[in-house]
MDTraj code that builds the backbone (N, CA, C; nanometers):
import mdtraj as md
import numpy as np

residues = "UNK UNK UNK UNK UNK UNK UNK UNK UNK UNK UNK UNK UNK UNK UNK UNK UNK UNK UNK UNK UNK UNK UNK UNK UNK UNK UNK UNK UNK UNK UNK UNK UNK UNK UNK UNK UNK UNK UNK UNK UNK UNK UNK UNK UNK UNK UNK UNK UNK UNK UNK UNK UNK UNK UNK UNK UNK UNK UNK UNK UNK UNK UNK UNK UNK UNK UNK UNK UNK UNK UNK UNK UNK UNK UNK UNK UNK UNK UNK UNK UNK UNK UNK UNK UNK UNK UNK UNK UNK UNK UNK UNK UNK UNK UNK UNK UNK UNK UNK UNK UNK UNK UNK UNK UNK UNK UNK UNK UNK UNK UNK UNK UNK UNK UNK UNK UNK UNK UNK UNK UNK UNK UNK UNK UNK UNK UNK UNK UNK UNK UNK UNK UNK UNK UNK UNK UNK UNK UNK UNK UNK UNK UNK UNK UNK UNK UNK UNK UNK UNK UNK UNK UNK UNK UNK UNK UNK UNK UNK UNK UNK UNK UNK UNK UNK UNK UNK UNK UNK UNK UNK UNK UNK UNK UNK UNK UNK UNK UNK UNK UNK UNK UNK UNK UNK UNK UNK UNK UNK UNK UNK UNK UNK UNK UNK UNK UNK UNK UNK UNK UNK UNK UNK UNK UNK UNK UNK UNK UNK UNK UNK UNK UNK UNK UNK UNK UNK UNK UNK UNK UNK UNK UNK UNK UNK UNK UNK".split()
xyz = np.array([
    [6.4270, 12.3818, 7.1448],
    [6.4305, 12.2909, 7.0306],
    [6.3876, 12.1512, 7.0739],
    [6.3042, 12.0847, 6.9967],
    [6.2531, 11.9538, 7.0336],
    [6.3614, 11.8468, 7.0327],
    [6.4727, 11.8738, 6.9671],
    [6.5791, 11.7735, 6.9596],
    [6.6370, 11.7402, 7.0951],
    [6.6122, 11.8221, 7.1959],
    [6.6696, 11.7994, 7.3269],
    [6.5633, 11.7587, 7.4285],
    [6.4464, 11.7115, 7.3784],
    [6.3390, 11.6706, 7.4696],
    [6.3144, 11.5199, 7.4571],
    [6.2822, 11.4574, 7.5715],
    [6.2403, 11.3186, 7.5671],
    [6.0892, 11.3146, 7.5552],
    [6.0302, 11.1967, 7.5357],
    [5.8854, 11.1917, 7.5183],
    [5.8078, 11.2494, 7.6348],
    [5.8645, 11.2488, 7.7552],
    [5.7931, 11.3004, 7.8719],
    [5.8015, 11.4503, 7.8854],
    [5.8707, 11.5177, 7.7946],
    [5.8777, 11.6632, 7.7973],
    [5.9942, 11.7181, 7.8761],
    [6.0792, 11.6305, 7.9340],
    [6.1951, 11.6779, 8.0091],
    [6.3007, 11.7253, 7.9115],
    [6.3679, 11.8363, 7.9387],
    [6.4654, 11.8893, 7.8437],
    [6.5983, 11.9180, 7.9105],
    [6.7043, 11.8988, 7.8324],
    [6.8386, 11.9351, 7.8777],
    [6.8459, 12.0845, 7.9032],
    [6.7694, 12.1623, 7.8254],
    [6.7713, 12.3073, 7.8408],
    [6.7273, 12.3478, 7.9812],
    [6.6266, 12.2802, 8.0358],
    [6.5819, 12.3126, 8.1713],
    [6.6914, 12.2832, 8.2729],
    [6.7608, 12.1699, 8.2549],
    [6.8717, 12.1384, 8.3441],
    [6.9823, 12.2427, 8.3332],
    [7.0043, 12.2886, 8.2131],
    [7.1059, 12.3912, 8.1906],
    [7.0737, 12.5165, 8.2707],
    [6.9476, 12.5608, 8.2659],
    [6.9074, 12.6776, 8.3430],
    [6.9191, 12.6514, 8.4931],
    [6.8884, 12.5290, 8.5347],
    [6.8988, 12.4935, 8.6763],
    [7.0439, 12.5028, 8.7240],
    [7.1393, 12.4503, 8.6439],
    [7.2798, 12.4565, 8.6807],
    [7.3299, 12.6007, 8.6865],
    [7.2836, 12.6839, 8.5938],
    [7.3232, 12.8249, 8.5943],
    [7.2709, 12.8954, 8.7195],
    [7.1510, 12.8570, 8.7630],
    [7.0958, 12.9141, 8.8855],
    [7.1804, 12.8755, 9.0055],
    [7.2271, 12.7507, 9.0082],
    [7.3135, 12.7073, 9.1177],
    [7.4433, 12.7884, 9.1212],
    [7.4950, 12.8211, 9.0040],
    [7.6168, 12.9016, 8.9974],
    [7.5950, 13.0385, 9.0614],
    [7.4782, 13.0964, 9.0382],
    [7.4484, 13.2257, 9.0987],
    [7.4426, 13.2135, 9.2495],
    [7.3891, 13.1010, 9.2975],
    [7.3819, 13.0795, 9.4418],
    [7.5220, 13.0735, 9.5014],
    [7.6118, 13.0022, 9.4333],
    [7.7484, 12.9920, 9.4832],
    [7.8281, 13.1208, 9.4623],
    [7.7818, 13.2070, 9.3762],
    [7.8493, 13.3349, 9.3533],
    [7.9827, 13.3225, 9.2825],
    [7.9962, 13.2234, 9.1968],
    [8.1251, 13.2019, 9.1328],
    [8.1639, 13.3154, 9.0387],
    [8.0649, 13.3753, 8.9758],
    [8.0949, 13.4774, 8.8756],
    [8.1619, 13.6002, 8.9351],
    [8.1510, 13.6185, 9.0652],
    [8.2063, 13.7370, 9.1294],
    [8.3479, 13.7156, 9.1800],
    [8.4066, 13.5985, 9.1538],
    [8.5391, 13.5700, 9.2053],
    [8.6442, 13.6576, 9.1373],
    [8.7530, 13.6761, 9.2089],
    [8.8540, 13.7732, 9.1672],
    [8.9535, 13.7189, 9.0666],
    [8.9879, 13.5898, 9.0755],
    [9.0973, 13.5339, 8.9956],
    [9.0445, 13.4541, 8.8759],
    [9.1259, 13.4443, 8.7709],
    [9.0807, 13.3733, 8.6501],
    [9.0464, 13.2276, 8.6814],
    [8.9433, 13.1738, 8.6162],
    [8.9020, 13.0362, 8.6444],
    [8.9863, 12.9342, 8.5696],
    [8.9776, 12.8103, 8.6143],
    [9.0265, 12.6967, 8.5365],
    [8.9035, 12.6204, 8.4901],
    [8.9130, 12.5569, 8.3733],
    [8.7960, 12.4928, 8.3134],
    [8.8268, 12.3498, 8.2711],
    [8.7252, 12.2666, 8.2771],
    [8.7335, 12.1301, 8.2259],
    [8.6114, 12.1058, 8.1380],
    [8.6348, 12.0811, 8.0114],
    [8.5278, 12.0548, 7.9155],
    [8.5236, 11.9037, 7.8937],
    [8.4163, 11.8396, 7.9394],
    [8.4112, 11.6934, 7.9491],
    [8.2963, 11.6383, 7.8666],
    [8.3209, 11.5276, 7.7992],
    [8.2119, 11.4578, 7.7315],
    [8.2009, 11.3153, 7.7847],
    [8.0762, 11.2690, 7.7921],
    [8.0472, 11.1355, 7.8430],
    [7.9673, 11.0592, 7.7380],
    [8.0111, 10.9382, 7.7062],
    [7.9382, 10.8544, 7.6119],
    [7.8068, 10.8079, 7.6749],
    [7.6991, 10.8111, 7.5958],
    [7.5670, 10.7706, 7.6420],
    [7.5232, 10.6419, 7.5734],
    [7.4282, 10.5728, 7.6367],
    [7.3743, 10.4508, 7.5778],
    [7.2720, 10.4801, 7.4681],
    [7.2209, 10.6031, 7.4666],
    [7.1209, 10.6408, 7.3677],
    [7.1601, 10.7741, 7.3053],
    [7.1042, 10.8088, 7.1901],
    [7.1360, 10.9371, 7.1272],
    [7.1024, 11.0551, 7.2183],
    [7.1742, 11.1643, 7.2015],
    [7.1537, 11.2803, 7.2879],
    [7.0141, 11.3387, 7.2738],
    [6.9495, 11.3207, 7.1567],
    [6.8163, 11.3776, 7.1411],
    [6.7105, 11.2968, 7.2166],
    [6.7508, 11.1791, 7.2704],
    [6.6610, 11.1010, 7.3549],
    [6.7047, 11.1067, 7.5014],
    [6.7909, 11.2011, 7.5334],
    [6.8471, 11.2099, 7.6672],
    [6.7359, 11.2290, 7.7706],
    [6.7338, 11.1422, 7.8708],
    [6.6309, 11.1486, 7.9736],
    [6.6956, 11.1790, 8.1082],
    [6.6154, 11.2046, 8.2131],
    [6.6726, 11.2395, 8.3437],
    [6.7657, 11.1334, 8.3993],
    [6.7324, 11.0048, 8.3789],
    [6.8175, 10.8976, 8.4298],
    [6.9508, 10.8961, 8.3564],
    [6.9452, 10.9065, 8.2233],
    [7.0675, 10.9066, 8.1448],
    [7.1571, 11.0241, 8.1775],
    [7.0982, 11.1413, 8.1908],
    [7.1770, 11.2597, 8.2221],
    [7.2282, 11.2541, 8.3659],
    [7.1489, 11.1977, 8.4556],
    [7.1938, 11.1860, 8.5942],
    [7.3178, 11.1000, 8.6059],
    [7.3204, 10.9871, 8.5349],
    [7.4379, 10.9004, 8.5354],
    [7.5567, 10.9705, 8.4697],
    [7.5310, 11.0390, 8.3588],
    [7.6390, 11.1131, 8.2922],
    [7.6959, 11.2194, 8.3853],
    [7.6095, 11.2850, 8.4607],
    [7.6550, 11.3889, 8.5534],
    [7.7443, 11.3297, 8.6619],
    [7.7104, 11.2122, 8.7133],
    [7.7939, 11.1474, 8.8146],
    [7.9341, 11.1189, 8.7611],
    [7.9401, 11.0640, 8.6402],
    [8.0695, 11.0323, 8.5794],
    [8.1482, 11.1593, 8.5487],
    [8.0779, 11.2611, 8.4981],
    [8.1449, 11.3872, 8.4648],
    [8.1973, 11.4561, 8.5906],
    [8.1219, 11.4498, 8.7006],
    [8.1691, 11.5078, 8.8269],
    [8.2992, 11.4413, 8.8720],
    [8.3045, 11.3095, 8.8627],
    [8.4239, 11.2351, 8.9015],
    [8.5437, 11.2776, 8.8166],
    [8.5202, 11.2885, 8.6866],
    [8.6272, 11.3282, 8.5947],
    [8.6691, 11.4725, 8.6186],
    [8.5717, 11.5612, 8.6408],
    [8.6025, 11.7028, 8.6646],
    [8.6824, 11.7205, 8.7931],
    [8.6489, 11.6440, 8.8968],
    [8.7236, 11.6537, 9.0221],
    [8.8696, 11.6151, 8.9998],
    [8.8921, 11.5098, 8.9225],
    [9.0274, 11.4630, 8.8930],
    [9.1056, 11.5659, 8.8124],
    [9.0412, 11.6263, 8.7124],
    [9.1105, 11.7195, 8.6238],
    [9.1285, 11.8576, 8.6869],
    [9.0223, 11.9141, 8.7436],
    [9.0322, 12.0486, 8.8019],
    [9.1259, 12.0491, 8.9220],
    [9.1213, 11.9449, 9.0050],
    [9.2152, 11.9365, 9.1170],
    [9.3580, 11.9271, 9.0645],
    [9.3753, 11.8567, 8.9507],
    [9.5079, 11.8474, 8.8901],
    [9.5564, 11.9785, 8.8321],
    [9.4637, 12.0675, 8.7942],
    [9.5009, 12.1994, 8.7429],
    [9.5319, 12.2980, 8.8549],
    [9.4734, 12.2759, 8.9706],
    [9.4923, 12.3683, 9.0829],
    [9.6032, 12.3200, 9.1769],
    [9.5967, 12.1931, 9.2159],
    [9.6914, 12.1394, 9.3143],
    [9.7929, 12.0428, 9.2558],
    [9.7593, 11.9812, 9.1437],
    [9.8516, 11.8872, 9.0822],
    [9.8409, 11.7469, 9.1402],
    [9.9311, 11.6606, 9.0936],
    [9.9363, 11.5211, 9.1349],
    [10.0749, 11.4896, 9.1911],
    [10.0813, 11.4000, 9.2862],
    [10.2095, 11.3460, 9.3299],
    [10.2248, 11.2077, 9.2663],
    [10.3484, 11.1715, 9.2347],
    [10.3712, 11.0415, 9.1725],
    [10.4955, 10.9743, 9.2289],
    [10.4945, 10.8434, 9.2217],
    [10.6106, 10.7605, 9.2514],
    [10.6172, 10.6565, 9.1404],
    [10.7260, 10.6590, 9.0648],
    [10.7355, 10.5729, 8.9463],
    [10.8596, 10.4855, 8.9537],
    [10.8371, 10.3555, 8.9415],
    [10.9470, 10.2593, 8.9335],
    [10.9447, 10.1957, 8.7952],
    [11.0450, 10.2215, 8.7122],
    [11.0489, 10.1590, 8.5795],
    [11.0709, 10.0081, 8.5921],
    [11.0241, 9.9351, 8.4934],
    [11.0504, 9.7916, 8.4925],
    [11.1977, 9.7656, 8.4603],
    [11.2496, 9.6556, 8.5088],
    [11.3886, 9.6178, 8.4828],
    [11.3922, 9.4663, 8.4672],
    [11.3998, 9.4201, 8.3442],
    [11.3953, 9.2760, 8.3187],
    [11.5141, 9.2039, 8.3787],
    [11.6326, 9.2643, 8.3706],
    [11.7525, 9.1981, 8.4218],
    [11.7431, 9.1725, 8.5708],
    [11.6769, 9.2624, 8.6435],
    [11.6627, 9.2467, 8.7880],
    [11.5306, 9.1804, 8.8259],
    [11.4474, 9.1519, 8.7262],
    [11.3194, 9.0888, 8.7537],
    [11.2225, 9.1806, 8.8259],
    [11.2286, 9.3094, 8.7950],
    [11.1448, 9.4093, 8.8628],
    [11.0385, 9.4621, 8.7662],
    [10.9142, 9.4627, 8.8110],
    [10.8046, 9.5113, 8.7297],
    [10.7824, 9.6605, 8.7463],
    [10.7142, 9.7185, 8.6499],
    [10.6840, 9.8607, 8.6537],
    [10.5783, 9.8900, 8.7602],
    [10.5922, 10.0064, 8.8245],
    [10.4945, 10.0503, 8.9250],
    [10.4773, 10.2011, 8.9138],
    [10.3532, 10.2443, 8.9107],
    [10.3230, 10.3880, 8.9042],
    [10.2143, 10.4184, 9.0050],
    [10.2481, 10.4974, 9.1055],
    [10.1543, 10.5372, 9.2103],
    [10.1223, 10.6841, 9.1914],
    [9.9950, 10.7150, 9.1726],
    [9.9515, 10.8520, 9.1451],
    [9.8435, 10.8921, 9.2440],
    [9.8563, 11.0123, 9.3003],
    [9.7552, 11.0657, 9.3907],
    [9.7384, 11.2147, 9.3653],
    [9.6188, 11.2663, 9.3920],
    [9.6003, 11.4104, 9.3897],
    [9.6769, 11.4720, 9.5055],
    [9.7494, 11.5811, 9.4794],
    [9.8195, 11.6505, 9.5878],
    [9.7193, 11.7064, 9.6886],
    [9.6053, 11.7493, 9.6410],
    [9.4927, 11.7962, 9.7224],
    [9.3729, 11.8030, 9.6282],
    [9.2552, 11.8208, 9.6855],
    [9.1348, 11.8201, 9.6035],
    [9.0546, 11.9474, 9.6251],
    [8.9952, 11.9962, 9.5157],
    [8.9014, 12.1065, 9.5298],
    [8.7742, 12.0541, 9.5960],
    [8.6907, 12.1437, 9.6419],
    [8.5662, 12.1037, 9.7069],
    [8.4695, 12.0427, 9.6061],
    [8.4065, 11.9323, 9.6438],
    [8.3070, 11.8713, 9.5552],
    [8.1861, 11.9623, 9.5369],
    [8.1632, 12.0540, 9.6298],
    [8.0519, 12.1488, 9.6155],
    [8.0706, 12.2408, 9.4954],
    [8.1963, 12.2541, 9.4482],
    [8.2239, 12.3428, 9.3349],
    [8.1970, 12.2752, 9.2013],
    [8.1621, 12.1470, 9.2025],
    [8.1435, 12.0733, 9.0782],
    [8.0028, 12.0952, 9.0224],
    [7.9802, 12.2154, 8.9745],
    [7.8522, 12.2520, 8.9134],
    [7.8812, 12.2945, 8.7693],
    [7.8365, 12.2166, 8.6695],
    [7.8650, 12.2547, 8.5305],
    [7.7964, 12.3854, 8.4930],
    [7.8670, 12.4680, 8.4183],
    [7.8102, 12.5954, 8.3738],
    [7.7422, 12.5813, 8.2390],
    [7.7610, 12.4674, 8.1733],
    [7.6957, 12.4442, 8.0455],
    [7.6768, 12.2941, 8.0270],
    [7.5607, 12.2551, 7.9780],
    [7.5295, 12.1149, 7.9506],
    [7.4727, 12.1063, 7.8095],
    [7.5317, 12.0189, 7.7272],
    [7.4879, 12.0073, 7.5887],
    [7.4763, 11.8612, 7.5515],
    [7.3995, 11.8320, 7.4498],
    [7.3910, 11.6981, 7.3955],
    [7.4283, 11.7001, 7.2493],
    [7.5098, 11.6039, 7.2074],
    [7.5483, 11.5954, 7.0665],
    [7.5729, 11.4497, 7.0311],
    [7.5034, 11.4031, 6.9264],
    [7.5137, 11.2634, 6.8839],
    [7.4828, 11.1728, 7.0032],
    [7.5789, 11.0929, 7.0467],
    [7.5551, 11.0034, 7.1599],
    [7.6363, 11.0461, 7.2819],
    [7.6571, 11.1761, 7.2966],
    [7.7388, 11.2253, 7.4072],
    [7.6686, 11.3372, 7.4827],
    [7.6886, 11.3360, 7.6141],
    [7.6549, 11.4516, 7.6967],
    [7.7831, 11.5305, 7.7164],
    [7.7774, 11.6616, 7.6986],
    [7.8959, 11.7467, 7.7069],
    [7.8732, 11.8493, 7.8168],
    [7.9654, 11.8523, 7.9135],
    [7.9507, 11.9379, 8.0303],
    [8.0760, 12.0226, 8.0483],
    [8.0564, 12.1511, 8.0701],
    [8.1669, 12.2430, 8.0936],
    [8.1680, 12.2824, 8.2413],
    [8.2806, 12.2564, 8.3084],
    [8.2980, 12.2917, 8.4488],
    [8.3948, 12.4090, 8.4589],
    [8.3657, 12.4987, 8.5498],
    [8.4510, 12.6158, 8.5711],
    [8.4740, 12.6337, 8.7210],
    [8.6026, 12.6443, 8.7592],
    [8.6369, 12.6588, 8.9006],
    [8.7160, 12.7874, 8.9205],
    [8.6724, 12.8692, 9.0166],
    [8.7403, 12.9944, 9.0473],
    [8.8307, 12.9760, 9.1681],
    [8.9616, 12.9782, 9.1490],
    [9.0525, 12.9586, 9.2619],
    [9.0543, 13.0786, 9.3547],
    [9.0838, 13.0512, 9.4813],
    [9.1065, 13.1582, 9.5766],
    [9.2469, 13.2139, 9.5600],
    [9.2823, 13.3075, 9.6444],
    [9.4121, 13.3763, 9.6313],
    [9.5287, 13.2774, 9.6415],
    [9.5292, 13.1919, 9.7435],
    [9.6402, 13.0984, 9.7614],
    [9.6467, 12.9993, 9.6461],
    [9.5316, 12.9548, 9.6000],
    [9.5292, 12.8631, 9.4867],
    [9.5809, 12.9308, 9.3599],
    [9.5408, 13.0558, 9.3412],
    [9.5867, 13.1303, 9.2238],
    [9.7393, 13.1474, 9.2270],
    [9.7934, 13.1784, 9.3427],
    [9.9386, 13.1941, 9.3548],
    [10.0098, 13.0614, 9.3291],
    [9.9483, 12.9543, 9.3741],
    [10.0077, 12.8218, 9.3512],
    [10.0131, 12.7905, 9.2018],
    [9.9038, 12.8162, 9.1330],
    [9.8988, 12.7917, 8.9890],
    [10.0007, 12.8787, 8.9159],
    [10.0071, 13.0064, 8.9534],
    [10.1004, 13.0990, 8.8878],
    [10.2442, 13.0543, 8.9073],
    [10.2765, 13.0054, 9.0269],
    [10.4110, 12.9566, 9.0530],
    [10.4455, 12.8358, 8.9658],
    [10.3504, 12.7469, 8.9523],
    [10.3723, 12.6287, 8.8703],
    [10.3945, 12.6647, 8.7234],
    [10.3232, 12.7664, 8.6761],
    [10.3297, 12.8009, 8.5347],
    [10.4533, 12.8833, 8.4984],
    [10.5399, 12.9043, 8.5952],
    [10.6653, 12.9744, 8.5690],
    [10.7462, 12.9011, 8.4622],
    [10.8176, 12.9801, 8.3807],
    [10.9018, 12.9211, 8.2758],
    [11.0149, 12.8385, 8.3347],
    [11.0463, 12.8596, 8.4626],
    [11.1550, 12.7861, 8.5263],
    [11.1183, 12.6397, 8.5508],
    [10.9897, 12.6074, 8.5526],
    [10.9455, 12.4696, 8.5740],
    [10.9203, 12.4064, 8.4378],
    [10.9849, 12.2948, 8.4083],
    [10.9750, 12.2361, 8.2740],
    [10.8349, 12.1862, 8.2411],
    [10.8036, 12.1927, 8.1123],
    [10.6773, 12.1410, 8.0603],
    [10.7015, 12.0052, 7.9965],
    [10.5964, 11.9252, 7.9900],
    [10.6090, 11.7925, 7.9322],
    [10.4724, 11.7509, 7.8770],
    [10.4738, 11.6656, 7.7750],
    [10.3507, 11.6125, 7.7179],
    [10.3333, 11.4677, 7.7622],
    [10.2073, 11.4283, 7.7789],
    [10.1778, 11.2898, 7.8121],
    [10.0728, 11.2347, 7.7178],
    [10.0876, 11.1085, 7.6797],
    [9.9916, 11.0434, 7.5913],
    [9.9576, 10.9067, 7.6470],
    [9.8284, 10.8756, 7.6546],
    [9.7872, 10.7467, 7.7073],
    [9.6662, 10.6925, 7.6346],
    [9.6546, 10.5582, 7.6318],
    [9.5428, 10.4912, 7.5667],
    [9.4849, 10.3822, 7.6561],
    [9.3578, 10.3528, 7.6354],
    [9.2941, 10.2366, 7.6974],
    [9.1709, 10.2015, 7.6154],
    [9.1272, 10.0770, 7.6233],
    [9.0147, 10.0283, 7.5443],
    [8.8853, 10.1016, 7.5803],
    [8.8148, 10.1483, 7.4773],
    [8.6901, 10.2206, 7.4994],
    [8.5800, 10.1292, 7.5509],
    [8.5920, 9.9984, 7.5254],
    [8.4902, 9.9047, 7.5713],
    [8.4823, 9.9006, 7.7241],
    [8.5856, 9.9475, 7.7908],
    [8.5859, 9.9513, 7.9374],
    [8.5015, 10.0665, 7.9914],
    [8.4501, 10.1513, 7.9032],
    [8.3650, 10.2608, 7.9471],
    [8.4436, 10.3717, 8.0153],
    [8.3781, 10.4366, 8.1108],
    [8.4405, 10.5524, 8.1736],
    [8.5667, 10.5159, 8.2504],
    [8.5718, 10.3965, 8.3089],
    [8.6936, 10.3548, 8.3787],
    [8.8108, 10.3445, 8.2821],
    [8.7824, 10.3059, 8.1583],
    [8.8876, 10.3038, 8.0576],
    [8.9387, 10.4431, 8.0267],
    [8.8481, 10.5385, 8.0261],
    [8.8880, 10.6777, 8.0026],
    [8.9756, 10.7286, 8.1166],
    [8.9377, 10.6982, 8.2410],
    [9.0175, 10.7413, 8.3557],
    [9.1548, 10.6737, 8.3551],
    [9.1581, 10.5472, 8.3121],
    [9.2865, 10.4771, 8.3041],
    [9.3746, 10.5394, 8.1960],
    [9.3147, 10.5854, 8.0861],
    [9.3931, 10.6526, 7.9825],
    [9.4561, 10.7801, 8.0370],
    [9.3849, 10.8524, 8.1245],
    [9.4435, 10.9693, 8.1907],
    [9.5664, 10.9288, 8.2714],
    [9.5513, 10.8235, 8.3522],
    [9.6633, 10.7813, 8.4374],
    [9.7830, 10.7366, 8.3535],
    [9.7559, 10.6704, 8.2430],
    [9.8655, 10.6281, 8.1565],
    [9.9345, 10.7474, 8.0913],
    [9.8579, 10.8493, 8.0572],
    [9.9181, 10.9703, 8.0007],
    [10.0085, 11.0387, 8.1029],
    [9.9668, 11.0405, 8.2284],
    [10.0485, 11.1002, 8.3340],
    [10.1769, 11.0193, 8.3544],
    [10.1653, 10.8880, 8.3526],
    [10.2853, 10.8040, 8.3658],
    [10.3795, 10.8256, 8.2483],
    [10.3243, 10.8325, 8.1281],
    [10.4081, 10.8505, 8.0100],
    [10.4783, 10.9864, 8.0115],
    [10.4130, 11.0873, 8.0703],
    [10.4771, 11.2187, 8.0824],
    [10.6030, 11.2088, 8.1687],
    [10.5961, 11.1330, 8.2762],
    [10.7139, 11.1128, 8.3630],
    [10.8226, 11.0393, 8.2855],
    [10.7858, 10.9356, 8.2135],
    [10.8824, 10.8590, 8.1347],
    [10.9499, 10.9453, 8.0282],
    [10.8690, 11.0252, 7.9594],
    [10.9228, 11.1091, 7.8523],
    [11.0164, 11.2162, 7.9061],
    [10.9863, 11.2657, 8.0244],
    [11.0732, 11.3670, 8.0839],
    [11.2062, 11.3053, 8.1284],
    [11.1995, 11.1872, 8.1889],
    [11.3194, 11.1266, 8.2474],
    [11.4105, 11.0622, 8.1434],
    [11.3527, 11.0052, 8.0394],
    [11.4315, 10.9238, 7.9456],
    [11.5530, 10.9961, 7.8886],
    [11.5416, 11.1174, 7.8334],
    [11.6606, 11.1812, 7.7754],
    [11.7550, 11.2426, 7.8791],
    [11.7151, 11.2462, 8.0041],
    [11.7945, 11.3131, 8.1074],
    [11.8738, 11.2168, 8.1955],
    [11.8502, 11.0874, 8.1809],
    [11.9140, 10.9899, 8.2690],
    [11.9799, 10.8808, 8.1858],
    [12.1115, 10.8680, 8.1993],
    [12.1855, 10.7677, 8.1221],
    [12.1545, 10.6276, 8.1734],
    [12.1424, 10.6141, 8.3046],
    [12.1152, 10.4836, 8.3644],
    [11.9708, 10.4786, 8.4141],
    [11.9102, 10.3637, 8.4008],
    [11.7712, 10.3478, 8.4435],
    [11.7605, 10.3690, 8.5941],
    [11.6760, 10.4603, 8.6390],
    [11.6625, 10.4849, 8.7829],
    [11.5834, 10.3738, 8.8509],
    [11.6014, 10.3611, 8.9814],
    [11.5231, 10.2649, 9.0578],
    [11.3827, 10.3198, 9.0837],
    [11.3754, 10.4498, 9.1145],
    [11.2457, 10.5122, 9.1414],
    [11.2559, 10.6629, 9.1207],
    [11.1475, 10.7219, 9.0711],
    [11.1359, 10.8660, 9.0553],
    [11.0157, 10.9134, 9.1361],
    [11.0321, 11.0237, 9.2065],
    [10.9222, 11.0798, 9.2834],
    [10.9125, 11.2286, 9.2549],
    [10.7901, 11.2801, 9.2444],
    [10.7743, 11.4221, 9.2161],
    [10.6292, 11.4627, 9.2052],
    [10.6071, 11.5708, 9.1305],
    [10.4740, 11.6291, 9.1172],
    [10.4483, 11.6662, 8.9715],
    [10.3221, 11.6635, 8.9343],
    [10.2779, 11.7058, 8.8021],
    [10.1623, 11.8029, 8.8186],
    [10.1565, 11.9036, 8.7327],
    [10.0423, 11.9948, 8.7294],
    [9.9839, 11.9940, 8.5898],
    [9.8538, 11.9742, 8.5807],
    [9.7844, 11.9762, 8.4528],
    [9.7627, 12.1206, 8.4101],
    [9.8043, 12.1557, 8.2885],
    [9.7976, 12.2940, 8.2425],
    [9.6570, 12.3310, 8.1954],
    [9.5906, 12.2405, 8.1223],
    [9.4565, 12.2703, 8.0718],
    [9.3824, 12.1404, 8.0459],
    [9.2598, 12.1499, 7.9938],
    [9.1806, 12.0303, 7.9681],
    [9.2523, 11.9409, 7.8679],
    [9.2701, 11.8134, 7.9000],
    [9.3344, 11.7232, 7.8049],
    [9.2497, 11.7048, 7.6786],
    [9.3163, 11.6667, 7.5721],
    [9.2473, 11.6271, 7.4493],
    [9.2112, 11.4792, 7.4610],
    [9.0833, 11.4468, 7.4421],
    [9.0377, 11.3084, 7.4530],
    [8.9586, 11.2720, 7.3277],
    [8.9948, 11.1609, 7.2647],
    [8.9230, 11.1125, 7.1475],
    [8.9182, 10.9602, 7.1531],
    [8.8405, 10.9015, 7.0649],
    [8.8373, 10.7563, 7.0509],
    [8.8978, 10.7218, 6.9158],
    [9.0077, 10.6456, 6.9175],
    [9.0804, 10.6088, 6.7965],
    [9.0914, 10.4567, 6.7915],
    [9.0384, 10.3982, 6.6869],
    [9.0443, 10.2524, 6.6684],
    [8.9953, 10.1774, 6.7920],
    [8.8848, 10.2257, 6.8481],
    [8.8250, 10.1573, 6.9619],
    [8.8954, 10.1791, 7.0943],
    [8.9803, 10.2809, 7.1016],
    [9.0540, 10.3075, 7.2258],
    [9.0440, 10.4560, 7.2610],
    [9.0301, 10.4832, 7.3911],
    [9.0414, 10.6214, 7.4362],
    [9.1853, 10.6669, 7.4157],
    [9.2034, 10.7844, 7.3576],
    [9.3361, 10.8413, 7.3352],
    [9.3409, 10.9782, 7.4018],
    [9.4309, 10.9934, 7.4972],
    [9.4405, 11.1149, 7.5792],
    [9.5741, 11.1831, 7.5563],
    [9.5700, 11.3144, 7.5337],
    [9.6909, 11.3957, 7.5268],
    [9.6831, 11.5031, 7.6348],
    [9.7913, 11.5188, 7.7124],
    [9.7949, 11.6135, 7.8232],
    [9.9157, 11.7061, 7.8132],
    [9.8947, 11.8320, 7.8533],
    [10.0062, 11.9259, 7.8696],
    [10.0259, 11.9461, 8.0189],
    [10.1500, 11.9290, 8.0641],
    [10.1768, 11.9271, 8.2077],
    [10.3030, 12.0047, 8.2426],
    [10.3125, 12.0408, 8.3690],
    [10.4368, 12.0868, 8.4302],
    [10.4856, 11.9754, 8.5219],
    [10.6165, 11.9603, 8.5342],
    [10.6710, 11.8525, 8.6148],
    [10.7803, 11.9028, 8.7079],
    [10.7775, 11.8505, 8.8297],
    [10.8806, 11.8810, 8.9283],
    [10.9293, 11.7485, 8.9843],
    [11.0520, 11.7109, 8.9504],
    [11.1106, 11.5851, 8.9958],
    [11.1818, 11.6097, 9.1284],
    [11.1263, 11.5546, 9.2357],
    [11.1786, 11.5813, 9.3697],
    [11.2885, 11.4859, 9.4136],
    [11.2810, 11.3612, 9.3705],
    [11.3736, 11.2598, 9.4216],
    [11.3977, 11.1532, 9.3166],
    [11.5255, 11.1173, 9.3005],
    [11.5641, 11.0090, 9.2108],
    [11.6483, 10.9089, 9.2874],
    [11.6057, 10.7839, 9.2879],
    [11.6821, 10.6770, 9.3532],
    [11.7421, 10.5881, 9.2455],
    [11.8704, 10.5554, 9.2604],
    [11.9376, 10.4720, 9.1633],
    [11.9785, 10.3396, 9.2273],
    [11.9961, 10.2376, 9.1449],
    [12.0374, 10.1080, 9.1970],
    [12.1788, 10.1119, 9.2516],
    [12.2602, 10.2036, 9.1968],
    [12.3980, 10.2132, 9.2450],
    [12.4094, 10.2625, 9.3872],
    [12.2996, 10.3190, 9.4413],
    [12.3036, 10.3728, 9.5774],
    [12.2760, 10.2670, 9.6824],
    [12.2443, 10.1451, 9.6392],
    [12.2050, 10.0408, 9.7345],
    [12.2898, 9.9167, 9.7195],
])
top = md.Topology()
chain = top.add_chain()
for i, resn in enumerate(residues, 1):
    res = top.add_residue(resn, chain, resSeq=i)
    for name in ("N", "CA", "C"):
        top.add_atom(name, md.element.get_by_symbol(name[0]), res)
traj = md.Trajectory(xyz[None], top)
């Protein structure tokens, strides 16, 4: 379809076939365990029907960064250390978030690339190995509590604003889990989060709005009364 070609004749469809060929090289389709997926969209400076190699190349870089953050969070999860703010003690809020581990960047090959309106849309699929599959299955046990996270950031900040909305959603998930379970404000909470599936991301009133479904494991709680 001509809607996906730039004036020089370059097409998203050709890139799509190229990415599928790379998947065959990596042999992902032959993996034994169910995959995890991240469906990502990137805002473009021009309409998708004018998508050119430079525009798609930049979108691919941003999408790879986002896919690494999300897919690693679905396989290995995140570690966090959260200190709530306390006005009476003059203490500010602090949230430290890190990936527990990362999948290989070589696995970041989209299986589908599409253009719609002013967005590039890329679907990533990662096939976990046996140990990774067992880790995911353990996390998804009913014995580990589930929690929702919601975060926002200004869309004018671009992709960094979107990534910050993810981090805020993860922080809010910790807050929402702890709030009804703790009568007194804790000094610090430490634990792990696992992302269950691709977050919902939209732009509402000029802000990125992220909704996440997560599993949470609270490893350590420090209280002011202990010091």
